[in-house]
TIPA-744269 format. One record per atom (N, C-alpha, C): residue number from 1; x, y, z; atom name; residue in one letter. Coordinates in steps of 0.02 Angstrom, whole numbers, m for minus. Layout:
# residues N
[pt NUM; [X; Y; Z]; "CA"; "A"]
...
END
This chain:
# residues 152
[pt 1; [m8192; m2537; 4533]; "N"; "X"]
[pt 1; [m8210; m2606; 4516]; "CA"; "X"]
[pt 1; [m8187; m2638; 4432]; "C"; "X"]
[pt 2; [m8162; m2698; 4442]; "N"; "X"]
[pt 2; [m8159; m2714; 4369]; "CA"; "X"]
[pt 2; [m8228; m2760; 4357]; "C"; "X"]
[pt 3; [m8237; m2740; 4273]; "N"; "X"]
[pt 3; [m8285; m2758; 4241]; "CA"; "X"]
[pt 3; [m8274; m2819; 4205]; "C"; "X"]
[pt 4; [m8310; m2851; 4203]; "N"; "X"]
[pt 4; [m8316; m2928; 4167]; "CA"; "X"]
[pt 4; [m8342; m2923; 4123]; "C"; "X"]
[pt 5; [m8298; m2971; 4053]; "N"; "X"]
[pt 5; [m8324; m2957; 4004]; "CA"; "X"]
[pt 5; [m8378; m3016; 3985]; "C"; "X"]
[pt 6; [m8426; m3001; 3947]; "N"; "X"]
[pt 6; [m8480; m3072; 3927]; "CA"; "X"]
[pt 6; [m8436; m3131; 3880]; "C"; "X"]
[pt 7; [m8374; m3106; 3858]; "N"; "X"]
[pt 7; [m8337; m3153; 3823]; "CA"; "X"]
[pt 7; [m8277; m3190; 3858]; "C"; "X"]
[pt 8; [m8296; m3183; 3928]; "N"; "X"]
[pt 8; [m8238; m3190; 3966]; "CA"; "X"]
[pt 8; [m8211; m3285; 3980]; "C"; "X"]
[pt 9; [m8267; m3319; 3961]; "N"; "X"]
[pt 9; [m8251; m3387; 3948]; "CA"; "X"]
[pt 9; [m8230; m3402; 3900]; "C"; "X"]
[pt 10; [m8224; m3364; 3828]; "N"; "X"]
[pt 10; [m8174; m3383; 3778]; "CA"; "X"]
[pt 10; [m8108; m3352; 3776]; "C"; "X"]
[pt 11; [m8088; m3314; 3834]; "N"; "X"]
[pt 11; [m8036; m3291; 3838]; "CA"; "X"]
[pt 11; [m7960; m3353; 3836]; "C"; "X"]
[pt 12; [m7920; m3355; 3803]; "N"; "X"]
[pt 12; [m7865; m3379; 3800]; "CA"; "X"]
[pt 12; [m7807; m3374; 3855]; "C"; "X"]
[pt 13; [m7815; m3426; 3911]; "N"; "X"]
[pt 13; [m7766; m3425; 3967]; "CA"; "X"]
[pt 13; [m7705; m3411; 3935]; "C"; "X"]
[pt 14; [m7645; m3383; 3973]; "N"; "X"]
[pt 14; [m7597; m3385; 3937]; "CA"; "X"]
[pt 14; [m7550; m3458; 3952]; "C"; "X"]
[pt 15; [m7566; m3463; 4015]; "N"; "X"]
[pt 15; [m7540; m3534; 4049]; "CA"; "X"]
[pt 15; [m7568; m3607; 4023]; "C"; "X"]
[pt 16; [m7610; m3612; 3981]; "N"; "X"]
[pt 16; [m7651; m3662; 3942]; "CA"; "X"]
[pt 16; [m7603; m3711; 3911]; "C"; "X"]
[pt 17; [m7591; m3765; 3928]; "N"; "X"]
[pt 17; [m7533; m3809; 3869]; "CA"; "X"]
[pt 17; [m7577; m3869; 3856]; "C"; "X"]
[pt 18; [m7572; m3877; 3787]; "N"; "X"]
[pt 18; [m7590; m3947; 3750]; "CA"; "X"]
[pt 18; [m7563; m3988; 3765]; "C"; "X"]
[pt 19; [m7598; m4053; 3788]; "N"; "X"]
[pt 19; [m7558; m4123; 3806]; "CA"; "X"]
[pt 19; [m7537; m4132; 3722]; "C"; "X"]
[pt 20; [m7552; m4117; 3671]; "N"; "X"]
[pt 20; [m7516; m4135; 3614]; "CA"; "X"]
[pt 20; [m7442; m4113; 3613]; "C"; "X"]
[pt 21; [m7442; m4051; 3633]; "N"; "X"]
[pt 21; [m7370; m4013; 3631]; "CA"; "X"]
[pt 21; [m7324; m4039; 3661]; "C"; "X"]
[pt 22; [m7340; m4099; 3688]; "N"; "X"]
[pt 22; [m7298; m4139; 3735]; "CA"; "X"]
[pt 22; [m7265; m4184; 3678]; "C"; "X"]
[pt 23; [m7309; m4221; 3626]; "N"; "X"]
[pt 23; [m7255; m4270; 3577]; "CA"; "X"]
[pt 23; [m7217; m4219; 3538]; "C"; "X"]
[pt 24; [m7175; m4268; 3520]; "N"; "X"]
[pt 24; [m7135; m4231; 3452]; "CA"; "X"]
[pt 24; [m7135; m4240; 3399]; "C"; "X"]
[pt 25; [m7127; m4192; 3346]; "N"; "X"]
[pt 25; [m7153; m4213; 3260]; "CA"; "X"]
[pt 25; [m7161; m4280; 3245]; "C"; "X"]
[pt 26; [m7108; m4313; 3248]; "N"; "X"]
[pt 26; [m7124; m4388; 3220]; "CA"; "X"]
[pt 26; [m7173; m4419; 3250]; "C"; "X"]
[pt 27; [m7179; m4416; 3307]; "N"; "X"]
[pt 27; [m7242; m4462; 3336]; "CA"; "X"]
[pt 27; [m7294; m4432; 3307]; "C"; "X"]
[pt 28; [m7310; m4346; 3300]; "N"; "X"]
[pt 28; [m7362; m4321; 3271]; "CA"; "X"]
[pt 28; [m7385; m4357; 3182]; "C"; "X"]
[pt 29; [m7323; m4357; 3175]; "N"; "X"]
[pt 29; [m7340; m4391; 3098]; "CA"; "X"]
[pt 29; [m7353; m4456; 3101]; "C"; "X"]
[pt 30; [m7332; m4490; 3150]; "N"; "X"]
[pt 30; [m7335; m4562; 3121]; "CA"; "X"]
[pt 30; [m7428; m4563; 3148]; "C"; "X"]
[pt 31; [m7457; m4518; 3199]; "N"; "X"]
[pt 31; [m7506; m4524; 3220]; "CA"; "X"]
[pt 31; [m7550; m4531; 3169]; "C"; "X"]
[pt 32; [m7558; m4470; 3126]; "N"; "X"]
[pt 32; [m7582; m4452; 3047]; "CA"; "X"]
[pt 32; [m7583; m4531; 3010]; "C"; "X"]
[pt 33; [m7521; m4547; 3000]; "N"; "X"]
[pt 33; [m7506; m4609; 2966]; "CA"; "X"]
[pt 33; [m7540; m4668; 2994]; "C"; "X"]
[pt 34; [m7557; m4680; 3076]; "N"; "X"]
[pt 34; [m7612; m4729; 3082]; "CA"; "X"]
[pt 34; [m7696; m4718; 3084]; "C"; "X"]
[pt 35; [m7690; m4635; 3089]; "N"; "X"]
[pt 35; [m7756; m4608; 3107]; "CA"; "X"]
[pt 35; [m7796; m4660; 3024]; "C"; "X"]
[pt 36; [m7751; m4632; 2985]; "N"; "X"]
[pt 36; [m7781; m4662; 2922]; "CA"; "X"]
[pt 36; [m7767; m4727; 2903]; "C"; "X"]
[pt 37; [m7734; m4748; 2924]; "N"; "X"]
[pt 37; [m7711; m4843; 2928]; "CA"; "X"]
[pt 37; [m7781; m4889; 2959]; "C"; "X"]
[pt 38; [m7791; m4864; 3019]; "N"; "X"]
[pt 38; [m7855; m4872; 3053]; "CA"; "X"]
[pt 38; [m7908; m4873; 3018]; "C"; "X"]
[pt 39; [m7924; m4805; 2995]; "N"; "X"]
[pt 39; [m7973; m4804; 2947]; "CA"; "X"]
[pt 39; [m7989; m4841; 2886]; "C"; "X"]
[pt 40; [m7923; m4853; 2867]; "N"; "X"]
[pt 40; [m7925; m4894; 2808]; "CA"; "X"]
[pt 40; [m7931; m4965; 2811]; "C"; "X"]
[pt 41; [m7919; m5014; 2878]; "N"; "X"]
[pt 41; [m7926; m5052; 2900]; "CA"; "X"]
[pt 41; [m7976; m5082; 2916]; "C"; "X"]
[pt 42; [m8033; m5036; 2957]; "N"; "X"]
[pt 42; [m8093; m5032; 2977]; "CA"; "X"]
[pt 42; [m8128; m5054; 2889]; "C"; "X"]
[pt 43; [m8128; m5005; 2839]; "N"; "X"]
[pt 43; [m8149; m5020; 2766]; "CA"; "X"]
[pt 43; [m8139; m5070; 2725]; "C"; "X"]
[pt 44; [m8060; m5105; 2737]; "N"; "X"]
[pt 44; [m8051; m5154; 2719]; "CA"; "X"]
[pt 44; [m8093; m5227; 2756]; "C"; "X"]
[pt 45; [m8095; m5223; 2818]; "N"; "X"]
[pt 45; [m8134; m5269; 2864]; "CA"; "X"]
[pt 45; [m8210; m5273; 2841]; "C"; "X"]
[pt 46; [m8240; m5216; 2807]; "N"; "X"]
[pt 46; [m8314; m5199; 2802]; "CA"; "X"]
[pt 46; [m8323; m5221; 2733]; "C"; "X"]
[pt 47; [m8266; m5216; 2697]; "N"; "X"]
[pt 47; [m8269; m5217; 2628]; "CA"; "X"]
[pt 47; [m8230; m5284; 2594]; "C"; "X"]
[pt 48; [m8203; m5333; 2648]; "N"; "X"]
[pt 48; [m8169; m5381; 2627]; "CA"; "X"]
[pt 48; [m8216; m5418; 2591]; "C"; "X"]
[pt 49; [m8255; m5463; 2595]; "N"; "X"]
[pt 49; [m8296; m5512; 2556]; "CA"; "X"]
[pt 49; [m8298; m5459; 2482]; "C"; "X"]
[pt 50; [m8262; m5415; 2451]; "N"; "X"]
[pt 50; [m8295; m5386; 2403]; "CA"; "X"]
[pt 50; [m8228; m5393; 2353]; "C"; "X"]
[pt 51; [m8152; m5388; 2412]; "N"; "X"]
[pt 51; [m8102; m5380; 2376]; "CA"; "X"]
[pt 51; [m8068; m5459; 2364]; "C"; "X"]
[pt 52; [m8025; m5446; 2310]; "N"; "X"]
[pt 52; [m7990; m5523; 2290]; "CA"; "X"]
[pt 52; [m7945; m5531; 2307]; "C"; "X"]
[pt 53; [m7891; m5486; 2311]; "N"; "X"]
[pt 53; [m7831; m5503; 2343]; "CA"; "X"]
[pt 53; [m7823; m5431; 2361]; "C"; "X"]
[pt 54; [m7782; m5422; 2415]; "N"; "X"]
[pt 54; [m7764; m5361; 2453]; "CA"; "X"]
[pt 54; [m7689; m5379; 2497]; "C"; "X"]
[pt 55; [m7631; m5362; 2494]; "N"; "X"]
[pt 55; [m7614; m5368; 2533]; "CA"; "X"]
[pt 55; [m7597; m5329; 2589]; "C"; "X"]
[pt 56; [m7596; m5377; 2659]; "N"; "X"]
[pt 56; [m7584; m5338; 2702]; "CA"; "X"]
[pt 56; [m7517; m5347; 2743]; "C"; "X"]
[pt 57; [m7468; m5288; 2766]; "N"; "X"]
[pt 57; [m7425; m5320; 2806]; "CA"; "X"]
[pt 57; [m7406; m5262; 2881]; "C"; "X"]
[pt 58; [m7392; m5297; 2936]; "N"; "X"]
[pt 58; [m7363; m5247; 2982]; "CA"; "X"]
[pt 58; [m7322; m5290; 3031]; "C"; "X"]
[pt 59; [m7249; m5278; 3044]; "N"; "X"]
[pt 59; [m7241; m5294; 3093]; "CA"; "X"]
[pt 59; [m7203; m5383; 3056]; "C"; "X"]
[pt 60; [m7196; m5377; 3022]; "N"; "X"]
[pt 60; [m7186; m5443; 2954]; "CA"; "X"]
[pt 60; [m7238; m5520; 2953]; "C"; "X"]
[pt 61; [m7296; m5469; 2995]; "N"; "X"]
[pt 61; [m7374; m5534; 2959]; "CA"; "X"]
[pt 61; [m7367; m5495; 2902]; "C"; "X"]
[pt 62; [m7375; m5542; 2858]; "N"; "X"]
[pt 62; [m7390; m5542; 2800]; "CA"; "X"]
[pt 62; [m7483; m5586; 2785]; "C"; "X"]
[pt 63; [m7523; m5545; 2759]; "N"; "X"]
[pt 63; [m7592; m5596; 2715]; "CA"; "X"]
[pt 63; [m7603; m5552; 2658]; "C"; "X"]
[pt 64; [m7629; m5599; 2621]; "N"; "X"]
[pt 64; [m7669; m5591; 2548]; "CA"; "X"]
[pt 64; [m7739; m5565; 2558]; "C"; "X"]
[pt 65; [m7766; m5561; 2614]; "N"; "X"]
[pt 65; [m7859; m5561; 2609]; "CA"; "X"]
[pt 65; [m7866; m5558; 2683]; "C"; "X"]
[pt 66; [m7905; m5501; 2698]; "N"; "X"]
[pt 66; [m7913; m5471; 2759]; "CA"; "X"]
[pt 66; [m7963; m5540; 2824]; "C"; "X"]
[pt 67; [m7985; m5584; 2756]; "N"; "X"]
[pt 67; [m8041; m5636; 2812]; "CA"; "X"]
[pt 67; [m7996; m5700; 2825]; "C"; "X"]
[pt 68; [m7930; m5696; 2821]; "N"; "X"]
[pt 68; [m7872; m5760; 2851]; "CA"; "X"]
[pt 68; [m7858; m5743; 2911]; "C"; "X"]
[pt 69; [m7844; m5775; 2960]; "N"; "X"]
[pt 69; [m7810; m5762; 3004]; "CA"; "X"]
[pt 69; [m7760; m5715; 3034]; "C"; "X"]
[pt 70; [m7711; m5726; 2963]; "N"; "X"]
[pt 70; [m7652; m5683; 2977]; "CA"; "X"]
[pt 70; [m7689; m5597; 2962]; "C"; "X"]
[pt 71; [m7740; m5597; 2923]; "N"; "X"]
[pt 71; [m7761; m5533; 2876]; "CA"; "X"]
[pt 71; [m7814; m5499; 2934]; "C"; "X"]
[pt 72; [m7849; m5535; 2959]; "N"; "X"]
[pt 72; [m7878; m5527; 3045]; "CA"; "X"]
[pt 72; [m7851; m5494; 3083]; "C"; "X"]
[pt 73; [m7790; m5527; 3089]; "N"; "X"]
[pt 73; [m7729; m5500; 3154]; "CA"; "X"]
[pt 73; [m7696; m5429; 3127]; "C"; "X"]
[pt 74; [m7678; m5404; 3073]; "N"; "X"]
[pt 74; [m7661; m5373; 3039]; "CA"; "X"]
[pt 74; [m7701; m5304; 3049]; "C"; "X"]
[pt 75; [m7770; m5328; 3042]; "N"; "X"]
[pt 75; [m7831; m5281; 3026]; "CA"; "X"]
[pt 75; [m7840; m5262; 3102]; "C"; "X"]
[pt 76; [m7843; m5288; 3147]; "N"; "X"]
[pt 76; [m7855; m5269; 3199]; "CA"; "X"]
[pt 76; [m7801; m5230; 3236]; "C"; "X"]
[pt 77; [m7734; m5255; 3223]; "N"; "X"]
[pt 77; [m7676; m5225; 3244]; "CA"; "X"]
[pt 77; [m7673; m5147; 3224]; "C"; "X"]
[pt 78; [m7688; m5156; 3154]; "N"; "X"]
[pt 78; [m7720; m5079; 3116]; "CA"; "X"]
[pt 78; [m7772; m5024; 3147]; "C"; "X"]
[pt 79; [m7801; m5065; 3179]; "N"; "X"]
[pt 79; [m7859; m5028; 3203]; "CA"; "X"]
[pt 79; [m7844; m5008; 3291]; "C"; "X"]
[pt 80; [m7819; m5059; 3305]; "N"; "X"]
[pt 80; [m7789; m5052; 3357]; "CA"; "X"]
[pt 80; [m7743; m4974; 3373]; "C"; "X"]
[pt 81; [m7694; m4950; 3327]; "N"; "X"]
[pt 81; [m7646; m4917; 3327]; "CA"; "X"]
[pt 81; [m7680; m4852; 3298]; "C"; "X"]
[pt 82; [m7732; m4857; 3254]; "N"; "X"]
[pt 82; [m7789; m4813; 3240]; "CA"; "X"]
[pt 82; [m7828; m4771; 3289]; "C"; "X"]
[pt 83; [m7841; m4826; 3345]; "N"; "X"]
[pt 83; [m7892; m4802; 3423]; "CA"; "X"]
[pt 83; [m7822; m4768; 3470]; "C"; "X"]
[pt 84; [m7769; m4783; 3444]; "N"; "X"]
[pt 84; [m7709; m4737; 3502]; "CA"; "X"]
[pt 84; [m7687; m4704; 3459]; "C"; "X"]
[pt 85; [m7669; m4678; 3391]; "N"; "X"]
[pt 85; [m7676; m4628; 3367]; "CA"; "X"]
[pt 85; [m7729; m4580; 3376]; "C"; "X"]
[pt 86; [m7791; m4603; 3367]; "N"; "X"]
[pt 86; [m7870; m4543; 3386]; "CA"; "X"]
[pt 86; [m7853; m4523; 3476]; "C"; "X"]
[pt 87; [m7824; m4561; 3503]; "N"; "X"]
[pt 87; [m7826; m4537; 3578]; "CA"; "X"]
[pt 87; [m7760; m4484; 3566]; "C"; "X"]
[pt 88; [m7691; m4508; 3563]; "N"; "X"]
[pt 88; [m7645; m4458; 3556]; "CA"; "X"]
[pt 88; [m7669; m4383; 3522]; "C"; "X"]
[pt 89; [m7689; m4375; 3462]; "N"; "X"]
[pt 89; [m7716; m4333; 3430]; "CA"; "X"]
[pt 89; [m7771; m4287; 3458]; "C"; "X"]
[pt 90; [m7835; m4329; 3474]; "N"; "X"]
[pt 90; [m7876; m4289; 3533]; "CA"; "X"]
[pt 90; [m7834; m4284; 3596]; "C"; "X"]
[pt 91; [m7820; m4295; 3612]; "N"; "X"]
[pt 91; [m7773; m4272; 3693]; "CA"; "X"]
[pt 91; [m7820; m4308; 3761]; "C"; "X"]
[pt 92; [m7837; m4386; 3727]; "N"; "X"]
[pt 92; [m7887; m4404; 3782]; "CA"; "X"]
[pt 92; [m7843; m4436; 3863]; "C"; "X"]
[pt 93; [m7843; m4423; 3903]; "N"; "X"]
[pt 93; [m7821; m4460; 3956]; "CA"; "X"]
[pt 93; [m7801; m4524; 3957]; "C"; "X"]
[pt 94; [m7824; m4570; 3935]; "N"; "X"]
[pt 94; [m7795; m4630; 3926]; "CA"; "X"]
[pt 94; [m7744; m4664; 3873]; "C"; "X"]
[pt 95; [m7722; m4597; 3837]; "N"; "X"]
[pt 95; [m7679; m4622; 3759]; "CA"; "X"]
[pt 95; [m7608; m4633; 3786]; "C"; "X"]
[pt 96; [m7593; m4617; 3817]; "N"; "X"]
[pt 96; [m7521; m4631; 3835]; "CA"; "X"]
[pt 96; [m7515; m4701; 3861]; "C"; "X"]
[pt 97; [m7557; m4720; 3888]; "N"; "X"]
[pt 97; [m7547; m4792; 3919]; "CA"; "X"]
[pt 97; [m7564; m4846; 3875]; "C"; "X"]
[pt 98; [m7642; m4815; 3833]; "N"; "X"]
[pt 98; [m7625; m4853; 3772]; "CA"; "X"]
[pt 98; [m7564; m4858; 3701]; "C"; "X"]
[pt 99; [m7540; m4812; 3729]; "N"; "X"]
[pt 99; [m7488; m4801; 3683]; "CA"; "X"]
[pt 99; [m7412; m4854; 3700]; "C"; "X"]
[pt 100; [m7419; m4847; 3755]; "N"; "X"]
[pt 100; [m7369; m4890; 3797]; "CA"; "X"]
[pt 100; [m7375; m4966; 3778]; "C"; "X"]
[pt 101; [m7436; m4987; 3784]; "N"; "X"]
[pt 101; [m7461; m5040; 3771]; "CA"; "X"]
[pt 101; [m7470; m5062; 3697]; "C"; "X"]
[pt 102; [m7474; m5021; 3642]; "N"; "X"]
[pt 102; [m7459; m5027; 3570]; "CA"; "X"]
[pt 102; [m7388; m5049; 3558]; "C"; "X"]
[pt 103; [m7348; m5020; 3593]; "N"; "X"]
[pt 103; [m7251; m4998; 3581]; "CA"; "X"]
[pt 103; [m7233; m5065; 3623]; "C"; "X"]
[pt 104; [m7271; m5105; 3677]; "N"; "X"]
[pt 104; [m7266; m5167; 3695]; "CA"; "X"]
[pt 104; [m7273; m5228; 3644]; "C"; "X"]
[pt 105; [m7324; m5231; 3618]; "N"; "X"]
[pt 105; [m7361; m5284; 3584]; "CA"; "X"]
[pt 105; [m7328; m5275; 3516]; "C"; "X"]
[pt 106; [m7313; m5206; 3505]; "N"; "X"]
[pt 106; [m7271; m5197; 3441]; "CA"; "X"]
[pt 106; [m7202; m5231; 3438]; "C"; "X"]
[pt 107; [m7158; m5215; 3508]; "N"; "X"]
[pt 107; [m7094; m5253; 3514]; "CA"; "X"]
[pt 107; [m7125; m5329; 3509]; "C"; "X"]
[pt 108; [m7171; m5360; 3549]; "N"; "X"]
[pt 108; [m7153; m5424; 3558]; "CA"; "X"]
[pt 108; [m7158; m5454; 3491]; "C"; "X"]
[pt 109; [m7228; m5425; 3459]; "N"; "X"]
[pt 109; [m7232; m5457; 3382]; "CA"; "X"]
[pt 109; [m7181; m5488; 3336]; "C"; "X"]
[pt 110; [m7126; m5399; 3357]; "N"; "X"]
[pt 110; [m7072; m5405; 3300]; "CA"; "X"]
[pt 110; [m7025; m5470; 3325]; "C"; "X"]
[pt 111; [m7016; m5480; 3391]; "N"; "X"]
[pt 111; [m6970; m5518; 3417]; "CA"; "X"]
[pt 111; [m6991; m5583; 3398]; "C"; "X"]
[pt 112; [m7066; m5596; 3409]; "N"; "X"]
[pt 112; [m7092; m5671; 3376]; "CA"; "X"]
[pt 112; [m7084; m5672; 3309]; "C"; "X"]
[pt 113; [m7094; m5637; 3278]; "N"; "X"]
[pt 113; [m7083; m5634; 3193]; "CA"; "X"]
[pt 113; [m6983; m5642; 3168]; "C"; "X"]
[pt 114; [m6952; m5608; 3221]; "N"; "X"]
[pt 114; [m6894; m5618; 3202]; "CA"; "X"]
[pt 114; [m6854; m5693; 3230]; "C"; "X"]
[pt 115; [m6887; m5701; 3318]; "N"; "X"]
[pt 115; [m6827; m5756; 3344]; "CA"; "X"]
[pt 115; [m6880; m5813; 3347]; "C"; "X"]
[pt 116; [m6957; m5816; 3331]; "N"; "X"]
[pt 116; [m6979; m5883; 3334]; "CA"; "X"]
[pt 116; [m7001; m5927; 3277]; "C"; "X"]
[pt 117; [m7022; m5869; 3253]; "N"; "X"]
[pt 117; [m7067; m5888; 3183]; "CA"; "X"]
[pt 117; [m7024; m5909; 3130]; "C"; "X"]
[pt 118; [m6970; m5880; 3111]; "N"; "X"]
[pt 118; [m6913; m5909; 3075]; "CA"; "X"]
[pt 118; [m6903; m5986; 3077]; "C"; "X"]
[pt 119; [m6882; m6013; 3145]; "N"; "X"]
[pt 119; [m6873; m6076; 3154]; "CA"; "X"]
[pt 119; [m6914; m6106; 3177]; "C"; "X"]
[pt 120; [m6975; m6091; 3168]; "N"; "X"]
[pt 120; [m7042; m6164; 3185]; "CA"; "X"]
[pt 120; [m7062; m6157; 3100]; "C"; "X"]
[pt 121; [m7075; m6118; 3054]; "N"; "X"]
[pt 121; [m7093; m6122; 3001]; "CA"; "X"]
[pt 121; [m7061; m6127; 2949]; "C"; "X"]
[pt 122; [m7041; m6166; 2901]; "N"; "X"]
[pt 122; [m6999; m6186; 2872]; "CA"; "X"]
[pt 122; [m6987; m6137; 2798]; "C"; "X"]
[pt 123; [m7053; m6112; 2786]; "N"; "X"]
[pt 123; [m7050; m6074; 2716]; "CA"; "X"]
[pt 123; [m7030; m5985; 2751]; "C"; "X"]
[pt 124; [m7014; m5966; 2804]; "N"; "X"]
[pt 124; [m7020; m5918; 2836]; "CA"; "X"]
[pt 124; [m6942; m5911; 2856]; "C"; "X"]
[pt 125; [m6906; m5860; 2820]; "N"; "X"]
[pt 125; [m6833; m5851; 2844]; "CA"; "X"]
[pt 125; [m6815; m5772; 2889]; "C"; "X"]
[pt 126; [m6753; m5797; 2939]; "N"; "X"]
[pt 126; [m6742; m5728; 2974]; "CA"; "X"]
[pt 126; [m6735; m5659; 2933]; "C"; "X"]
[pt 127; [m6792; m5618; 2969]; "N"; "X"]
[pt 127; [m6777; m5562; 2942]; "CA"; "X"]
[pt 127; [m6768; m5498; 2997]; "C"; "X"]
[pt 128; [m6723; m5456; 2998]; "N"; "X"]
[pt 128; [m6720; m5405; 3068]; "CA"; "X"]
[pt 128; [m6776; m5362; 3047]; "C"; "X"]
[pt 129; [m6823; m5338; 3116]; "N"; "X"]
[pt 129; [m6879; m5295; 3090]; "CA"; "X"]
[pt 129; [m6841; m5239; 3111]; "C"; "X"]
[pt 130; [m6843; m5187; 3085]; "N"; "X"]
[pt 130; [m6827; m5120; 3080]; "CA"; "X"]
[pt 130; [m6873; m5078; 3108]; "C"; "X"]
[pt 131; [m6941; m5104; 3133]; "N"; "X"]
[pt 131; [m6986; m5067; 3154]; "CA"; "X"]
[pt 131; [m6970; m5048; 3245]; "C"; "X"]
[pt 132; [m6908; m5112; 3253]; "N"; "X"]
[pt 132; [m6899; m5105; 3316]; "CA"; "X"]
[pt 132; [m6871; m5053; 3351]; "C"; "X"]
[pt 133; [m6842; m5009; 3321]; "N"; "X"]
[pt 133; [m6797; m4941; 3330]; "CA"; "X"]
[pt 133; [m6863; m4894; 3341]; "C"; "X"]
[pt 134; [m6888; m4881; 3317]; "N"; "X"]
[pt 134; [m6942; m4826; 3330]; "CA"; "X"]
[pt 134; [m6990; m4845; 3370]; "C"; "X"]
[pt 135; [m7017; m4904; 3383]; "N"; "X"]
[pt 135; [m7059; m4927; 3438]; "CA"; "X"]
[pt 135; [m7027; m4923; 3495]; "C"; "X"]
[pt 136; [m6954; m4935; 3518]; "N"; "X"]
[pt 136; [m6919; m4920; 3558]; "CA"; "X"]
[pt 136; [m6912; m4857; 3587]; "C"; "X"]
[pt 137; [m6902; m4817; 3531]; "N"; "X"]
[pt 137; [m6896; m4745; 3548]; "CA"; "X"]
[pt 137; [m6997; m4706; 3574]; "C"; "X"]
[pt 138; [m7013; m4739; 3516]; "N"; "X"]
[pt 138; [m7086; m4727; 3553]; "CA"; "X"]
[pt 138; [m7108; m4740; 3628]; "C"; "X"]
[pt 139; [m7092; m4796; 3656]; "N"; "X"]
[pt 139; [m7103; m4823; 3710]; "CA"; "X"]
[pt 139; [m7066; m4793; 3761]; "C"; "X"]
[pt 140; [m6985; m4774; 3751]; "N"; "X"]
[pt 140; [m6974; m4734; 3790]; "CA"; "X"]
[pt 140; [m7003; m4669; 3803]; "C"; "X"]
[pt 141; [m7029; m4642; 3747]; "N"; "X"]
[pt 141; [m7033; m4570; 3755]; "CA"; "X"]
[pt 141; [m7124; m4568; 3778]; "C"; "X"]
[pt 142; [m7154; m4592; 3747]; "N"; "X"]
[pt 142; [m7219; m4615; 3811]; "CA"; "X"]
[pt 142; [m7226; m4643; 3884]; "C"; "X"]
[pt 143; [m7161; m4667; 3902]; "N"; "X"]
[pt 143; [m7158; m4673; 3971]; "CA"; "X"]
[pt 143; [m7137; m4619; 4004]; "C"; "X"]
[pt 144; [m7104; m4575; 3979]; "N"; "X"]
[pt 144; [m7073; m4522; 3987]; "CA"; "X"]
[pt 144; [m7140; m4450; 3996]; "C"; "X"]
[pt 145; [m7173; m4453; 3944]; "N"; "X"]
[pt 145; [m7212; m4402; 3955]; "CA"; "X"]
[pt 145; [m7291; m4423; 3992]; "C"; "X"]
[pt 146; [m7300; m4505; 4022]; "N"; "X"]
[pt 146; [m7367; m4511; 4046]; "CA"; "X"]
[pt 146; [m7381; m4481; 4089]; "C"; "X"]
[pt 147; [m7358; m4473; 4139]; "N"; "X"]
[pt 147; [m7359; m4420; 4209]; "CA"; "X"]
[pt 147; [m7377; m4330; 4188]; "C"; "X"]
[pt 148; [m7350; m4315; 4128]; "N"; "X"]
[pt 148; [m7360; m4237; 4135]; "CA"; "X"]
[pt 148; [m7418; m4263; 4075]; "C"; "X"]
[pt 149; [m7439; m4284; 4045]; "N"; "X"]
[pt 149; [m7496; m4286; 4034]; "CA"; "X"]
[pt 149; [m7565; m4311; 4051]; "C"; "X"]
[pt 150; [m7547; m4334; 4108]; "N"; "X"]
[pt 150; [m7615; m4361; 4153]; "CA"; "X"]
[pt 150; [m7617; m4311; 4185]; "C"; "X"]
[pt 151; [m7589; m4272; 4194]; "N"; "X"]
[pt 151; [m7580; m4201; 4267]; "CA"; "X"]
[pt 151; [m7619; m4146; 4221]; "C"; "X"]
[pt 152; [m7596; m4144; 4141]; "N"; "X"]
[pt 152; [m7638; m4075; 4121]; "CA"; "X"]
[pt 152; [m7735; m4088; 4116]; "C"; "X"]
END
């Protein structure tokens, strides 16, 4: 008769796979950037009335203060990216779907900032948004791992 250990519940299972291991290194690095960036965005919104000039920029949207429309939009986008990063790092089941939404929103904003805004606002010129390149690969990777992530 095999004797059971009192610490059996703490035994590491050899077939255990972390969801985080599905993420490539570059996404793990960006996850940490956006975890920190999301936390800083929350602090900027909380302390915004005490700040006189702070430069915020994401996807070509630029603001000089968090309590402007563009500043609030950039802060909300950074907070959303921080939430997605939290979900990915702490292996939440909803994280890949949120990451897909994050990538689609980022791509849409970049395209709007490249193809629409320069032709409607006279003081903004056309700029190719390089963020589109990693956003595309991020979207493809998250779509590929979504099923595996949810089944773990």
